[in-house]
N, C-alpha and C positions, 0 to 999 in steps of 0.2 A: 203712024207716028214714029218718029228718031226718038228712042228712051233713049235717058242721061246715063250715061255709062262713068263709073267712079275712075277721076286719073288714078295712074296705072301707078304712077310717082309718089302719089300720096301714100296709096296704100302700102308700098312695098316700104315708104319712110314709115310708116306708120310698123308695120311688121318687124321692120328693123329695129323700132325702139323696143317693142315688147321680147323679140324675139333674143336680141344681144345678150342679154343675161342669160337666159336659160340656156344659148347656146355657149356659152363660155362655160358655164357651171356643168355641161356635158362633154363638153371639151376635157376641162380640165378633171373631170371625174374616170373619162375613159383616159386618160395618158395618168391617172393614177393607176387606176385599175390595173393598164396595163405595164405601168412601175412594179407595181403590187406582183402583179404574175411574176414578173423575171424575179425579185426577191425571193419567191417561193420554189424558183427554181434553182435556186443557190443550193450548189454541191454541200454537202454534210459530211463527216467522217467522222466517228464518236464510237465511246463505247461506254454505257453505264451501268455499273452493278450495286443496287441495293441505294440508291441515291434518292430523297425528297423529290416531289416532284420540282420545287422550287428552282433547288440546286441543278436539275438536270435541265429548266428551262436555260437558266443563267449559260450552262455552259455551251447549249445549243445557239445563246446569241451571239457568241462568242465565234462559232462555226459560220453561224447561219449573214452576218455581218447585219443582225436585225435586233429591237428591242422589246421586250413586253409589256405590257401595259394590262393589270386585273385589280380585280376589288381585293380589300383586306382579307376578307373568309373565301375566297375562292380555290386556295391551294390549301389548306389548313382540311386536317383529318385525313389526309390522304395514305394510301399504302405506298410504298416505296417502289421505285420504276429499278426495271434491267430493258434496256435498248442497247443494240448494236447497229451499226451505219457505214458504211464504207463509199463514200463519196454519191448518196443519193441524197436527192431533192429533199429543200425544205419542208415543201409539201407533205413527202411522205413521211417523211421523219415526224413530223406532226401529229399526222393520220394514226401511226401507229401509238405515238404516246401518249393519246388524249382518249384515244378509243374504249380504253377501261373504266374512264370517267364520263362521268355527266357535264360534260364542257363542250366546249366551240368555240373557234376561231375568225377573226374577220382580218383581214392583211389590209392596211392602208399604210401605202408608199411603203415605207421602211419600218413601222410598227404594225406590232400586230398584239390586238388585243384579244383577248380571253376572259370568256365568262361564264355563268351557267347555261346548259340547253336543259332550257326548264319542260321542251316537249318529252325529252331522255328520263328526265329527273323523274317527272310526272306517272310517265309509262313503268319505269325502273326504279322505285324508290328505293331500295336495298341492293343497287349497283355497287354501294362502297363498302356494304359490306364483308363479313368473312365468318366461318366458322370457325369457334374454336373451343376446345373441348380439354377434360382434365379429369383431377381425380381429388377429393378433399380428404383428410385424414386429421386425427386430434394429433397432440404432438407427444404422447405419451411414448414408452420405448417397450417393445416394438408401434409402432403407428398401426392405430384401428381406421380404418374408414369410417366415415362419419353419412349416414344414410339420411336425404331427407334436411340436407343445409339446403340455404335458399341462397341463391346466385341469380342477383339485380343487377340491371345496368343503370349504374348512378345517375337519375334525372328522365329516365325514361322508361316505358313498361314494358322493355323485355326483359324477362326473368325466365326461371326455370329451379327443379330442384333436384338434389342429387339422387341417384338408384339406391339400390339396398348397396352396393358395394361402393358406395362414393362419387361414382363417374357424374360430371354433365357434359350438357352438350348446349352452346349460344351462338347464335350471332350478332357479331361487334362490330365496330369501328376503330380503326387507328386513333388514340387521344382520349378515348371512352373510359372510363373507373367502372370494374367489376367490385361490390359488396357484398361478401362469404358470410353468412352469419345465419347462427341454428339456436335453440334455447342449451343455455349451460354451455355458451364458449364468445368468446370475445370476438367481435365483427371484424374483418380483414377487409382492406380497400388496396385490388392489383390494380393497376392503372396498364391499361392497354398501350403499349408503345412499337408494339409490331406485332406482324401474324404468327407469333410463336403458336407452336401446338403442344397439347400432353404437357397440362399444367400442371404440377402438384402444389396442393395447397394446404395449409397444416394452419387449424383454428388451437388458441392457448384455450384453456380452461378459464371461465369468467366465476371464481371461486370467491367465498366471505372470507373474512379474516380468520372464523372458524372453520370452514373446509377448508384451508389451507395446509397444503401437504410439506411436512420438513423432513430431515433425514435425521433419524433416530439414532443409527448403529445400525447395521446391516438390514437395514427397513427401510419404509417410509409412512408415516404416521398421518394424518388428521390432527391438527392442532386440537381439534374440539375433545377428539379421543387420549390426549395427552394425560396423563396424573404426575407428572413430575416438572421437573424444576428445566425448562428448555428456551433459548430464547436465538432469534433467529436475525441475523443482521440485515438490514436495509442494503442491500448490493449497490442498488439502483442509486440511493443516496450516498454512500459512502465511499464506494470505487466505480463505479461507472461516469465514464467523460470527468475525472478528477487525476491530476497529475499525480498519480500515485509510483515511486519507486520502489518501495517493499511494501507488502501485503498486510508485514505487522501493523504498520503506519495507519492502515485504514479502520484499522478495530478502534480506534482509540474513540471515543464517545459516541460508540452506536450501540451497547451493550450493559445495560447494570451488572455488577459486580466483574466486570473485564476491568483489570487495570491494565494500561500500557501505555510502560515512560522509554522516551527515547533519551542514551546515554549520548549519544554524539550526531554532529552532522558529517561525519568523514565520509568521503566519495566510497561508496563498496560496502562500507560500515556502517550503515542508518540505520540498522535494523531497533526495531521494539523491543524492549522484554516487557512480557506479557505474564500475568497473573491472575486468576481466577477463583474469588471471595479471598485475597487478600493474600497472606503468609500464614499458612499451618505445620509448616515441619522446620527443622533447622536444616533440612538439606537439601536438596534439589526443588524448588519450587516452579520450575514448567510445566506447562499444562502439554497431555498430548495432544498431537497433532494430524489429524489424519487424513490424508488427500486422496479423495476416489476409493477410499478404505483401507489405505495404507498410510503407517507412521512414516510422517515425510518432516522436515525441515520446511518450516511455514516460507522461508521467506527463499526457497528455489523454485518459489511458486509464480509463475507472472500473473500480478493481479487481473488485468487484462480479460485471462480465460478464466475467469473463477463464475461462477453460476448461482451458488449458495454457501453460505459459512452459518454453521449451526452452533450453538457453545451448551453443551450438557454439563449442569452446575450441581446439580443433587446426587449422593450418590444412586438412587434407584434409576437415573440415567443413565449414569456411567458404568454402573455396575457389568455391562456386559463387555465393558473392555479391561473388568479385573482391574490385576497388578499396575497396568498402565495409568489407569486413570486416578490414580490418588490426588491428582492435585487439578482435576478436569479436563474434557474433553473439546478438543475444535474439530468441527468436522468440516470440509471441504469440499466441495466435488466442483469439478472443471465442467465445462459449455460442451455440449454435444449437438449433432446435428440434425434438424428436423426435416421427415419429411416435406417437402417443399421446395420454391424456386431457390436457385442458388444466391446467396446472399453475398455480397463483398462490403467489407467493412473496415475503414482506415480508421485510425485514431492515432493522433500525434498532440505534442506538446513543446515549447521551445523557451526557455528564459533563462533570469539568470538569480544567481544567489548572492546573500550577504547573508554574514556573522550576525546572527538575533544580537548576542552580545560580546563586548572585547571590549578589555579595559583600556582606561587611558594612561598613560606614562607621564614622568615627571621629564623635561630636555635638559640637556647634560649641564647650564647652567645652576641649574636647583638641586640637579642630582650632588654636583658638588658642594654646595651648600649643605643638605643634609648631610652629605659622608664626615663633613666639620663638624655638623652639631653632633653627629655620633663620636665621632672620637671624642668632642670636651666633655659628652655625658659621662666619659670612663676615664676622663680625666688623662687623656690624651692629646699629643699635636693637634692640628690641622693637616691635611693631606695638600690639600690644593690653594695656591695665593687666591688672593684676593682678583692680582693684576691677571691670573691664569680665566679665573671665572670672566672678568669683566671682557677680556678678549674674545673668550668661548662667546660669550653672550653678542658679541659686535661679530663675530663670525669675518675672524682679522685674517685667518688662516686655516680653511678648512682641513688640511691635513695633520698640521702641529696643534691645534685647539678642535677639534671636532664638537660636532654636535649631532648623533645620527638617530636617526626617528628608524629603530628595527623596524616596528611593527607595518610603518608605510613600505621600506625597503623587500622584507618579506613577505607581508601577505596582501594578497589584491585586492581591489576594494570589491573586487563580485567574481561571480565564477557561472560560466555557461552549462547548461542541462538541456537534454534534449531527447524523446524517444518517440520512436517510429514505429506503429504494429500495424499490420495486414492479415485479417483472418477473413477465411473461404469455409462457410457453412452451405448445406444445402444434403439432398438426396431424396429418397423416394421410398417407398414402399420394403425396399427390400436393402437398400442398403443405405447410411448416414454419413454423412462426416463432420467434422470441424476441425480445421487448419488453421492454426495462429504461427504468425512468427513475428519475433520483436526487439527492437535495438534500442537499447538504455548506454549513455553517453554521459557521465557526468565529469566535470572540469572540479579541483582542490582550490580554495583558496590560497593552497600554500603551491610552488611550481612542484613540478615530479609526481605532483599527489593528483590522480585520476583512476577512474572506474571506468570498465565497459561490460554491460551482458550482452548477449546474445541469445535469445531461447525459441524454441520452436517444439509445438505442441501440436498433436495429429491423432484425434479421439476418432476412432470407427464403429460404428454401430452397423452390424448385416444380421439380416432376418434368413439365418438355412430354411427354414420351415415354419410352417404357423406355429409350432411350440416350442421352437429352437430359436435361438437367437446368442448372440456371442461379443463382447466389445474387446477388441484390440487399442489399446492406445501407447502411444510412444511420445516420448519427453526428453528433449533434448537442450543442455543449456551449458552456455559457457562463460565465466565471471574471469576477468581480470583487472587487475589492480595494480598499479604503479605510487611505489613511497621511493622517499629518499631513505638511504640506510642510516637505520637505529647504530650508534657508533657504541653508547651505555647501557645505562641500565633500563628496562622494559617499560614503556611507556605505551599504554593503552594494548595492551598485549605484545609490545613489542614493535609496534608501529613508529617508524620512521616520521608520521606528520606529527605525532606527539613531540617527538625530541626535538625538532624544530621548533614549535611553539616552547619547548621548556628553555632553548637557547632562545627564542626572542625575550622571553620577559625575565632573563638574566644576567645577558649580556648588557655592560653599561653602556649608556648613550653619550661616552667622552672617548669611545673605541671605535675608529676607523672601520669601515666595512670594508672596503677594498682600493687600492690606492690605484696611482692612474698607471694604466700602462707602459711599462719600464722600453727604451731601444730597443734592448736586446730582445724585447716580444715578450718576458716574462709577468705574471700575474701577481703581486703580493696584497695582502690581505692584513687588515689588523688582527690582532694576538688579544687574546681573553683568556688564562689561563691553559689548560692546553686547547688553543685553538678551538675556543669556542664563540664560534663566528657563523650564524646561521646563512649569510650569503656565499662565506668559503664550503659551509657544508653542502648547498646547493649546488653550486658550481663544480666543486671537485670532489664530493663525499659520493659520488656514486649512484645508485638506485638498486631496488628490488623491484623487480617482478613478480607477480603472483598469478596462475592461472588454477581453476577449477573448471573441470569436466564434471557434468552428470548426466547419465545416461537411464534411463530406465523404460523398458516393458512392461506393461499391464494388461493379461489376459483374464477376461470374465466372461465363460461359457454360460447360459442360461435355457434350463430344460422347465419349463410347465408339463408336469408330468401327468398332471391330472388337474382339472378346473381347479384352481385354487393352492393348488401342491406346485411346488418352485423349485426344482435342486441348482443350484449355485455354487461355481468354481471362480476363484481367483489363481493366481500366478503372477508375483512382480518379483525381474528382477533388477537391481538398480547396482551400476559400477560408479563412484565417485575418485575422483583421479585427479590431485592434487599434485602442484610443482610448483617452484620458484628461482627463478635465478636472481643473482645478488653481483653483481658489477660493478668496482670501484679499480680504477690504473692510481699505480702510486704518484705521490707528489709530496715534491716539502716545501714546506714553508718557508722560505726567506724572509730576512729582516730589509725593510723596502730599501733603506738608509746604507747597512751593514754589510748586508749579504749573508750576515749569520743565519744558522740552522733554525729556527725557532720549533717549528713542527713535523713531521711524517707522517704521509697515509701509507699505509702500507698496500700493495697490491693484491685485490682480493675479486677472484670468477669464480661461484662455485654454482651448482645446483644440488638440484633434488626432486625427488616424483617418487609418491607416495599414494597407493589405492587403497579403497575400502568397496567390498561389495555386502550388499542384502539380498536375501530374497528372503519373500514373504507365501504361503500357502493358506487357503482357507477355502472350504467345503460347507455349504449350509444348505440346510432346507427350512424353506417356511411355507406356514399353510394359513391361508387366510378363507372365511367359510359366516356368511350370514343367516341364520336359523330364524325369519319372523323377529322379535327384539332381541333374538341372541346373537352379538358378535364375536366370534373368539379368532385372534391372532398368534399364533404361536412359532417361534424358531429357535432350530441347535445348530451346533457348527463344530466344525476342529479349524484350530490353526497352528500353524508353525511355523516362527520366525527365526533366519539366522543371522546374526552380524559378525562382522569382525571388527569393532572399534579400532582397535590400536594399527592405524596405517602401517607402521610398520612390520609388522609380523599378520601374513595373510592366513596364517594358521589359529592364530589367538580366537576363536570366534565366542560368541556369548548365542546359548540359544534358549528360546521360550516355545513351550508346549500349551496350549487352551483348547476347553473344552465348554460350552457354554451350550443354554437354553435358556428361553422367555417366554413367558407368557403373558397377553391376553387378553380380559374378558369386558366386554362393555354390552350391558343389558338396559336396553331403550333409549341409547343416547345419553342415557342417566346416570348411571353407575360404570364405574371405572374402577377395575381391579386389574394390577401386573405385580407379576415375580420374575425372577431374575437370578440365577445361580449359574457363576462362570467358578471354573476354577484354572489355575496358572501353578506350570513346573518352570525354575527356571537353573539355568546350569551355574548360578551367580553362588548357588546357595550349595551347603554340602547333604549328604545322607541323612535324611529323617528331617531335611529343614526344606527341602525344593518345593513344597505341594502347598501351595496358597489357597482358601478359599472366600467367594466373596459375593453372597446374597443380598438379596434386597428386595421390599416390596413396597408396593404404592398403592393410593386408593383416591378416588376422585367423585365428585357429583356435581353434573352439571345440575343446579339448584334453578337457573332459569328456565329448565324444562318441566318443572312440577306444575299441576295446575292451577296452582296457587298463587303463581308467578305470573298465569297470564295476561292477568288486567294490569300488569306491570309496564306499558308500552315501552318505558323511556329504557328500560334494562335490556340489553339484547343478548346481553350473556352475562353468566355469574355463576363461575366454578370453585368449588372448594377441592384443596390437594392437603396430601399429606404424605409423606416418605419415608424410609429408613432403609439405611444400609452400609454396607462391609466394601470398602475399596483397599489396593493392595500398592505397595512402590516399593520397584529394587532398582531405582534409580540411586546415581552419585555414587557406587561404588563399583570397583575396577572388577576383572575377572579373576577366579579361583581365591579369594580371598577368606575362602575358611581352610585354606591349607600353609603350611611353614614351608617355608623353602630355604635352600643354604648355597650360599656362595660353591665356589670350587673349592676353597680354602677348607671348606666344612663352617664356618662360622653360618652362625643365620642372617639372611636377608630378607625374610617377613616373618613374622609369627603371626600364624594361621589363627581363624575364628571359627571353631567347627558349631558354634550356636549361632552362627549369623544368619538372620532369617529374616521373612516380610515385614515389612513397615507397615501397619493397619493405619485404617481410616474408619470409625463409625462415623455415619451422618446422617442426623433428623434435620430435616425441612418443612415447612407445613407453609401455604402460599394463598392467595385468591385473585382468580383473574376476574378482571369486573369490563364490561361494554355496554357503554350508554351511546342513546343516538345512533343506533342500525349499525353501530360501529364504529361509527364516527370517531369516537372517545374511547379510549380503553386503558386502564388502569392495569399493574400490576403488583405485586407485593408478597415478597419473602422471607421469612425470619429461619435461620438455619443456625446448627449448632453441632461442629463439627471437632472430632476429637480423634488425635492420632498420639498411636501408639507404638512403641519397639521402634522409634525414629532411630532409621541410619543414617551415623555421621562418622568423621574419623576424629577419634579420639586423641590425647595427645598419651605415651605410654612412656614409665617410668625412667630416668633420665640414664640409669643402670643398664638400661635395656641396648641404647647406643642406635635404635633406631626409629625412623619417626613414626607419625600418627596412623594409627591403622583404625579401620572401620568396626563398630559394634553398633548393637541393639541398645541406645542410650537412655529414653526418656519419653515424657508426651507432651505434648501441648493441646491446650484447647482454642479454638477457633470459633468467637460466634458472630452475629452480625446481622444484618436486614437489607433490603432491595427496596427499592419504589420504583416503577417504569411509570409514564405515562405520554403517550401519542394522540394526535389528533389530526386529522385530515379531511377537509370539505372545498368546497368547487361553489364558488358565488358569480353566476356569469361565468365572465372572462376569465374572474381570476379563481386561482387553487390556492389553496393555503395547508403548511403541514408542519408540524412539531413532534420531536420527540425529547424527552427531559425525564433523566433518571439519577437517582442518588441512590448509592451506596454505602454503608457501615460496615466496618472489620473491626472487629481487636481480639486479637492474641495475646497467649499468658500461657509460659511453662509450668507443666503440672509439676514434673519428676525428671530430673536430671541425673544419669548416676557419675557419681565422683564429682558431680560440679560443685563450685560454679567453672565456667569456662571460660578463660580469657582470650580475646585475639586482637592485639594494638590496643584501640581504643573503645572495644564493645565488651560487653560482659553477657555471656547465657550463665542466666541463675534463677532456679525456682522462684516462682510468683512474680517476675517481671516481664515485660514486651520481648520477644525474638530480637536479639543484636542491640540492646539497651546501651546508651551511652556510656561510657565509662569514664570517670576524671575527678578534679578541682570543680569544687563551686568557688565562687568569686564576691568579693566587696568590692567590686569597683579598681581605682587607683590607689595605690599608696602614697600621702602626700607627706608632708614634712613632718607635721604633726604623730600620724603615725609612727612615723619611723623614732620621734624624739618619745614617743610612748611605752615603746618596746613591744610593741604587737607582734603577734607571731608570724614570722616572716620563715623562708628556707633558708637552712642554716642557721636560725637561730640558735641552736644547743651546742653548734662545733665550737672546736678552740678559736678557730679565724674568723666567728662573726656570721652575722646573715651577710649573702650573696644578695642583696633587695637593697633595691633605694627606693626614695621616694619618685615617683611616676613610674613604678613596673606595677603588676596588677597585684592584687591585696587578694590572696588566698585564702579559704576560710580552714581553720585548726577545728577540725569536726572529732576528733579524740582529744583535744585539750589538754595536749601532752606539752602545749607552748611553743611547738615550729611546727614548720609546714613538711611533709615527709609524704614519701606513696602511700601510708598509712592513711591519710586523709582526702582517697578516693573514694569517689562512691555515684551511683548512677546520676550521671547529671542529666538525661532527656531519653523519651522515645524519638528515633530515626523513621518508625513505621509513618505514613499517612494513615490516618482511621477511615476518611472516609475520601471518596471522588462524587464528581456530576460530572452531566454534561448537557447540554443544550444545543438542539440541531434545528435550525427553521430552516424552511423552503416557501417562497412564493414565488408562483408565476403569474403571469400576466401576456395573453393573446402570445405572441412568440419570445418574449423574455421568460429570463425565468431568475431569479436571486439567490440563492444557499449560502449559511453560517454557517459556522460550528465553533461551540465553546468547550472546553472542558476545564476542569480544576482539581485542584486537592486541598483534604481540609490541613490544619496547623500538622506540621511534623518538625522536629529540629535537626535544624542543619548546622554544621560547624564550620567556619573558615578553618583552613590549612595552608600548609607550605608557603607560597610566597604570599597568599593572602594575611598573614601574622607572621611575614618575618621582610620586610621592606628591607634588608641591607644583610649581606653575609660575607663580607669581604674577606674572611679566611675559607672559605670553599664555594658556594655556587655563583656568588657576585649577586647580580638581583637589581634591578632600576625600580624604585619607588612608582608605584601607580598615585596619579593627581590624589585622591581620595586621602593616601597616607602619609598629607602634608599636614594632619592634625595630630599633631602628635603631641604629649605633654610637655611643658616646660615651668619653670617656674611660673613664667607669666600666663600662662596657658591649663590651669590645672585643673580645667573640667572636659579637656581636649578627649575625643572620641578614640585616640588612640595611646599606648603608655609611650613611655621616652623612649627617641630610638637609640639603636646601639649600632656597633659598626659589626657583629655578629649577631645571629640567634644566643637570647639568654633564658634567662628563668619564664619570660612573656610566653614563650613557642611550649610550654606545657599545653596539653590540653583538656581545656577547661571552659566552665558556662561563659567566658569573658566573651567566649569568639561564636556562643551561640547563636542565632536566629532563627525567625519562623520561616519556614518553608512552602505555607499555603501559598497558592498562585490559581490564579484563572489567566487560562491562554486564549485567543484567538484561533484554531486549529488551521481554519481559513474564510476566506470569502470569496464568494466567486459568482459571474455573473454570465449569462449565455443568451445568446440570439439564434434561433432556431430556425434558417432559411427554410423557407415556403414561396415555391415558384413555377409555374406551370411549364418553362425553361427548363427548368431540374427536374421533374416529373419525366417533360419528352427526352431528355437526354437518360432516363434509367435510373436519377438519383431521389432515393424513398426517404433520404432523411440526410438531411444538413445541418450541422450545427457548430459555431461557434463560441469560444468563451473566454475569460480572462479569469485567472486566479492567482491569490495569493495567500500564502502558505504561512503562518509562526506572524502576520504582522503586529499585535500587540499581545501585552505580558500586563494584568494585573498583579504587584508581588510587593511585599514589603525588603522583599530581599533586591540590595543596591548592586553589589557588585559581583555576582554569580546568577549564571541560570537558574532560575530553580526547580526548574526539570534535571539536568546534566549534574549541575552541583560542581562534582570534579576539582580539579585541581590546575594548576600552571601547564599541566601537559593535555591537558581535553579538549580536545578539537572542537569549537561552539557547533551549539544546530544554527540552523540555516531560515533566513526569510528567503523565502524563496518565488516568485514574479515568473509569470507564465502567461502564455497567450497558446491554445489549443484548438483542433477543427476534429470533431466526428462525421465521418462520410460514409453514407451507405447505400450502395449500389443494392 
């Protein structure tokens, strides 16, 4: 039987319908595979060094003419690669590149897909791990290894601990973070950004407030062991990340008892004056400032380099510095390198300054009207016609009828300022270093007024042996200032900027500033008096450039002879070189219209150089030992200082020799006792008077350590303390004043005082320290009584001597006061909050004054009065016509010509009731010293944001307007443009005016009196700052451990009853104003 056979055509047709798509796919795949194989044969020539895997693939893609595709996390946390290929196939290059990683690739046409190779990752989970090792130290000097420190990979279960020498070893991946920790130390996080080996890590101690260590003078001690009055500045709050140009400014509002006032905002001259616990002497009031153990000008220190600031306020704390410590001591230490990785820190700020206080002046028409009114008040004829006044007001012809705004022409609305600082720190157990360089540039609001400062500090610490180490520090700085030349009287110590301000206040507004340039190229200027024209001064008056170079080297070896027994040495040499150049070309000032010679500037080109050197040597031996409950600390030493304060004479030297010993005893951390004795010998005093002896004692009781206090849980610290001691002072007098000298002709040049000796200070202090809520809230209260005797001052001799004032020991002053400090810090979830507040009260009185009282212009030094009391006339408002008609006592009332006063003048009080006003009616009219100051510092942080502000203020003091502020016109002398507020003058129709009748020149109304007195109290917002810390994985991978930006405004607000003067600078018409400073800043740490 014939079988049925399928139709071949049908079969083929069916097969075609099913196989065609598959054949097409197979063909396409074969084609694409063949094409991909061809792509993998593309030649690649490339050289990769320490490239990330992503960058390597990007560069290979360009060479191989392909593109790579991969998941978002495939290339993360991979080591950097090195690869070199010359005309190799792409496949060989990729195989070599990816071999170290658990990755595989597939080629599809010109695309290459990279993904995890799960088989390799499963079989070799540690392929991306590498070994890292290092050593952990503390931050002490010299650093000590920390055994048993924990090293853990954040978020992983890999961890290790350091051995007895601080060594560790661990396997990690790129991008992971290591956390180092140990009991008693703050944890430290280290991001692994490369395969660097042999790490050096330093862990800072995690100490409580009581266990904090402060520098106390030749030593460091824990706060809980101190029985005297010592305060430490919060450097982080007051200095770090702030646009500080002078270190003295940073002390404002940080420590009770510390008075900091700034008298000028002049670039290069904006330092602040510092006093500790008010004024206790008629002589020098500045405290002793020590930088790394050596007396130094505080403003020679770059604020960026400061590690700590400690203030010694009572005699027990300061007695170890003896004769230098009568006005207190400020101890500054600069930053040193620590064992650990190298850190690079960049700090910078830039911004502009605006004057905080500048008066508004009347325009030219108002000025001329006021001049005519002044003429009428003395019975004179008007100087300016109504037609001239009106044409000036209408601006008819600015050359014939000028209306000049001198303030607008001379003073800039704002001035630029910037600072850049780079610091590098690091080291290991053998050597540490901290190097910092800073550049500061400040422009002034007056042209040709600017300052620049370059500074470099390099602090090195070297461990020579286990018990032998040394510091070697180098400090270099250069300050340059530019000023206009000062043609006349010294303004602000001869500063030309003050002179320009003087002219700006005084030249009338109806004087042309400068005329259009003539066809012959000559520039003419308007003239007032002897070419008083600030525009002409700035353009033709020349300049003065000053330079100060300061170089010091400080060598400090240390030898631990036995455990607890250390021998230390110190030698510092400092060279100060100052110089100035004055340059002005001759210039003839010609009349614009007639060509007549009006005035002439002579040519002057001068230079001068001065040098001053200072040497300091010290050797100390200190011993610390704890026996059970007994702790003893003792230090003894000798110092020698040589200085030549007369820069024009290199051989005129002052020397100081000192010996000291100090003993501290602590029992059971509860009972504290310390005693100090220092003796100083000074070359400034004669035989038998050279040596001074300065002992002190202090005792303290940590009450909270007593058993009966253990149940009071909210009190974490309660300390009572008291101290008494003697201090000395030899400042404020010149060299060899105990000797008489003669001129070459045999006449006396100076009259020596062989009895001249030390000014001495006796000081009693009692205080209490209270800590609550685990030291989150702390109070400190101090009361003190300070008696200064044998005060050194320059007293006037009899006129018959023909010699000026000479130094004597002249009297005694008592200064009493109290201080209260409060600080609080806490964290509430993501919010951190902290504030410091303080109030200081101080009052002085002169107890004795040899041959007193002493008068100096408008001040009086007299027994029973505060130092520097104001001396002048008391007043009863303004004279009215009825007073004149009644014949009240006036100046000149009893003279043949009759009174020189009339209605509208100031009415002075006839204190001696003799019917007239004379100098005999002068009396004490005020206390110019504030008796209190206070501050409030508030800090708030939320996540990455931080906000901080500081308020600082002074209580009432008597401030007196003087100079141009009380004499709006002086047509017979210095000129003057009245200020806007001076328009409220007395007239018969305005009898309750604030200002006396206006006159063409100063009259009896300019006498120093309480009519011009105002309350100098003020509250000033020192700064407001907003900052943001940038935290980004990108920054971490780039090696940036910290990045912060901030905006800061200084002196933005002031609350005061003073309307026309800055309550802090006070001053006159030549005082450079304080600045409001608006800055943007950045802090970056690598």
